[in-house]
TORPA-4810 file (N, C-alpha, C, O; in nm, 3 decimals):
<nodes>
NODE_1_-3.559_18.920_9.515_-3.530_19.018_9.619_-3.602_18.979_9.745_-3.721_18.948_9.740_M
NODE_2_-3.535_18.980_9.860_-3.598_18.942_9.986_-3.712_19.035_10.024_-3.711_19.154_9.991_P
NODE_3_-3.809_18.981_10.094_-3.921_19.057_10.146_-3.873_19.138_10.264_-3.802_19.086_10.350_H
NODE_4_-3.910_19.264_10.271_-3.863_19.348_10.382_-3.977_19.405_10.465_-3.953_19.490_10.551_T
NODE_5_-4.099_19.362_10.441_-4.212_19.415_10.516_-4.281_19.309_10.597_-4.219_19.212_10.641_G
NODE_6_-4.411_19.327_10.617_-4.490_19.235_10.697_-4.542_19.122_10.609_-4.574_19.142_10.492_A
NODE_7_-4.550_19.003_10.666_-4.600_18.886_10.595_-4.710_18.821_10.675_-4.693_18.791_10.794_V
NODE_8_-4.824_18.800_10.611_-4.934_18.732_10.677_-4.915_18.582_10.661_-4.876_18.534_10.555_S
NODE_9_-4.944_18.509_10.766_-4.937_18.363_10.760_-5.057_18.309_10.835_-5.066_18.325_10.957_H
NODE_10_-5.150_18.246_10.765_-5.276_18.204_10.827_-5.262_18.090_10.927_-5.349_18.072_11.012_P
NODE_11_-5.155_18.015_10.921_-5.139_17.899_11.008_-5.040_17.926_11.120_-4.952_17.844_11.146_D
NODE_12_-5.052_18.042_11.186_-4.961_18.075_11.295_-4.981_17.972_11.406_-5.095_17.931_11.427_A
NODE_13_-4.881_17.930_11.478_-4.743_17.974_11.460_-4.675_17.905_11.342_-4.720_17.801_11.295_P
NODE_14_-4.567_17.965_11.297_-4.487_17.911_11.189_-4.344_17.895_11.241_-4.300_17.974_11.324_I
NODE_15_-4.274_17.796_11.193_-4.136_17.774_11.236_-4.043_17.871_11.163_-4.068_17.909_11.049_R
NODE_16_-3.937_17.909_11.232_-3.844_18.008_11.179_-3.785_17.967_11.044_-3.779_18.048_10.952_L
NODE_17_-3.742_17.842_11.031_-3.685_17.795_10.904_-3.784_17.809_10.789_-3.746_17.849_10.679_G
NODE_18_-3.911_17.775_10.813_-4.014_17.789_10.711_-4.035_17.936_10.676_-4.048_17.971_10.558_Q
NODE_19_-4.037_18.020_10.776_-4.060_18.163_10.755_-3.948_18.225_10.673_-3.974_18.305_10.583_F
NODE_20_-3.824_18.188_10.703_-3.711_18.242_10.627_-3.723_18.209_10.479_-3.692_18.292_10.393_L
NODE_21_-3.770_18.088_10.448_-3.789_18.049_10.308_-3.910_18.122_10.249_-3.904_18.168_10.135_K
NODE_22_-4.019_18.132_10.324_-4.142_18.197_10.276_-4.118_18.341_10.232_-4.173_18.386_10.132_L
NODE_23_-4.036_18.413_10.307_-4.012_18.555_10.277_-3.884_18.575_10.195_-3.838_18.688_10.179_V
NODE_24_-3.829_18.467_10.144_-3.710_18.470_10.056_-3.586_18.528_10.123_-3.501_18.587_10.057_S
NODE_25_-3.576_18.510_10.254_-3.452_18.547_10.324_-3.354_18.431_10.322_-3.235_18.449_10.347_L
NODE_26_-3.405_18.311_10.292_-3.321_18.192_10.273_-3.370_18.121_10.148_-3.490_18.114_10.122_A
NODE_27_-3.276_18.070_10.070_-3.310_18.002_9.944_-3.361_17.860_9.966_-3.435_17.807_9.883_E
NODE_28_-3.321_17.800_10.077_-3.358_17.661_10.103_-3.347_17.636_10.254_-3.302_17.722_10.329_S
NODE_29_-3.388_17.516_10.295_-3.373_17.480_10.435_-3.227_17.476_10.477_-3.193_17.515_10.589_G
NODE_30_-3.140_17.430_10.387_-2.997_17.426_10.416_-2.939_17.566_10.431_-2.854_17.590_10.517_G
NODE_31_-2.985_17.658_10.348_-2.939_17.796_10.357_-2.988_17.858_10.488_-2.913_17.932_10.553_H
NODE_32_-3.112_17.829_10.527_-3.165_17.879_10.654_-3.078_17.828_10.770_-3.044_17.905_10.860_A
NODE_33_-3.044_17.699_10.768_-2.960_17.640_10.873_-2.824_17.711_10.878_-2.774_17.740_10.986_R
NODE_34_-2.765_17.738_10.761_-2.635_17.805_10.756_-2.643_17.946_10.815_-2.554_17.988_10.888_A
NODE_35_-2.750_18.018_10.782_-2.768_18.153_10.838_-2.779_18.147_10.990_-2.720_18.230_11.060_L
NODE_36_-2.855_18.051_11.040_-2.872_18.035_11.184_-2.741_17.996_11.251_-2.705_18.049_11.356_L
NODE_37_-2.668_17.903_11.190_-2.540_17.859_11.245_-2.437_17.972_11.248_-2.352_17.977_11.337_D
NODE_38_-2.446_18.063_11.150_-2.352_18.175_11.141_-2.388_18.290_11.235_-2.313_18.387_11.245_D
NODE_39_-2.502_18.280_11.304_-2.544_18.387_11.394_-2.598_18.509_11.322_-2.594_18.620_11.375_G
NODE_40_-2.648_18.489_11.200_-2.695_18.601_11.118_-2.842_18.634_11.140_-2.894_18.728_11.079_A
NODE_41_-2.912_18.557_11.227_-3.056_18.574_11.243_-3.089_18.620_11.385_-3.036_18.568_11.483_V
NODE_42_-3.178_18.721_11.393_-3.231_18.762_11.523_-3.383_18.759_11.516_-3.442_18.782_11.410_T
NODE_43_-3.445_18.731_11.629_-3.590_18.738_11.641_-3.619_18.834_11.756_-3.576_18.811_11.869_V
NODE_44_-3.691_18.940_11.726_-3.722_19.044_11.824_-3.595_19.097_11.890_-3.593_19.126_12.010_N
NODE_45_-3.489_19.110_11.810_-3.364_19.168_11.857_-3.271_19.073_11.930_-3.162_19.113_11.970_G
NODE_46_-3.312_18.948_11.949_-3.230_18.849_12.019_-3.174_18.748_11.920_-3.247_18.701_11.832_E
NODE_47_-3.046_18.712_11.931_-2.988_18.610_11.841_-3.066_18.479_11.851_-3.107_18.438_11.960_P
NODE_48_-3.084_18.414_11.738_-3.158_18.287_11.735_-3.083_18.187_11.650_-3.036_18.219_11.541_E
NODE_49_-3.072_18.063_11.701_-3.003_17.956_11.628_-3.092_17.836_11.602_-3.048_17.740_11.538_T
NODE_50_-3.217_17.839_11.650_-3.307_17.723_11.636_-3.396_17.739_11.513_-3.480_17.830_11.508_R
NODE_51_-3.379_17.652_11.415_-3.460_17.656_11.294_-3.606_17.628_11.327_-3.695_17.677_11.257_R
NODE_52_-3.633_17.550_11.430_-3.768_17.513_11.468_-3.837_17.611_11.561_-3.948_17.584_11.607_G
NODE_53_-3.774_17.723_11.589_-3.835_17.825_11.677_-3.972_17.863_11.623_-3.988_17.894_11.505_R
NODE_54_-4.072_17.862_11.711_-4.208_17.898_11.672_-4.222_18.050_11.671_-4.194_18.116_11.771_Q
NODE_55_-4.267_18.104_11.558_-4.290_18.247_11.547_-4.438_18.275_11.563_-4.523_18.194_11.525_L
NODE_56_-4.469_18.390_11.618_-4.606_18.431_11.640_-4.628_18.569_11.578_-4.531_18.640_11.551_R
NODE_57_-4.753_18.607_11.556_-4.779_18.740_11.501_-4.711_18.850_11.584_-4.715_18.848_11.707_P
NODE_58_-4.649_18.942_11.514_-4.577_19.052_11.579_-4.429_19.028_11.591_-4.353_19.123_11.614_G
NODE_59_-4.384_18.903_11.576_-4.241_18.875_11.582_-4.171_18.941_11.464_-4.221_18.940_11.352_D
NODE_60_-4.053_18.998_11.491_-3.973_19.063_11.389_-3.846_18.981_11.369_-3.769_18.960_11.463_V
NODE_61_-3.825_18.935_11.246_-3.708_18.853_11.211_-3.615_18.940_11.127_-3.656_19.000_11.028_V
NODE_62_-3.488_18.945_11.167_-3.387_19.017_11.091_-3.275_18.920_11.054_-3.235_18.835_11.134_E
NODE_63_-3.226_18.933_10.930_-3.118_18.848_10.882_-3.010_18.939_10.825_-3.037_19.025_10.741_V
NODE_64_-2.887_18.918_10.871_-2.772_18.994_10.822_-2.719_18.925_10.697_-2.645_18.827_10.706_D
NODE_65_-2.756_18.978_10.581_-2.716_18.923_10.452_-2.605_19.008_10.392_-2.584_19.121_10.437_L
NODE_66_-2.533_18.957_10.291_-2.426_19.034_10.230_-2.471_19.172_10.179_-2.393_19.267_10.181_P
NODE_67_-2.596_19.184_10.135_-2.647_19.312_10.086_-2.699_19.403_10.195_-2.748_19.513_10.166_G
NODE_68_-2.690_19.361_10.319_-2.741_19.440_10.432_-2.845_19.363_10.510_-2.888_19.256_10.469_G
NODE_69_-2.885_19.419_10.622_-2.983_19.354_10.709_-3.121_19.364_10.645_-3.163_19.472_10.602_V
NODE_70_-3.191_19.250_10.639_-3.327_19.243_10.587_-3.420_19.208_10.702_-3.383_19.130_10.790_Q
NODE_71_-3.541_19.265_10.701_-3.636_19.245_10.812_-3.771_19.202_10.756_-3.814_19.248_10.650_R
NODE_72_-3.839_19.113_10.831_-3.976_19.074_10.799_-4.051_19.055_10.931_-3.994_19.008_11.029_A
NODE_73_-4.178_19.091_10.931_-4.263_19.081_11.050_-4.374_18.981_11.024_-4.435_18.982_10.917_T
NODE_74_-4.402_18.895_11.121_-4.512_18.799_11.111_-4.641_18.869_11.151_-4.648_18.931_11.257_V
NODE_75_-4.743_18.859_11.065_-4.875_18.917_11.095_-4.981_18.813_11.075_-4.959_18.713_11.006_E
NODE_76_-5.098_18.836_11.134_-5.214_18.750_11.110_-5.274_18.779_10.976_-5.372_18.717_10.937_L
</nodes>
């Protein structure tokens, strides 16, 4: 089940593709790329297509999955 709350990551910043896998919103790097290519990912409410986007504490990532929109927040 995907993570829907806040996630601490000690090595901030973290890349979006890594974060999607860390919080189980993507099963693999390829799945993360497909989600981004399909326009299913937003960061802080803005559409995002770059897997290498650097995330910082406080960023909110949402992914539109078949089961509904899932959200995770980057924290220190």
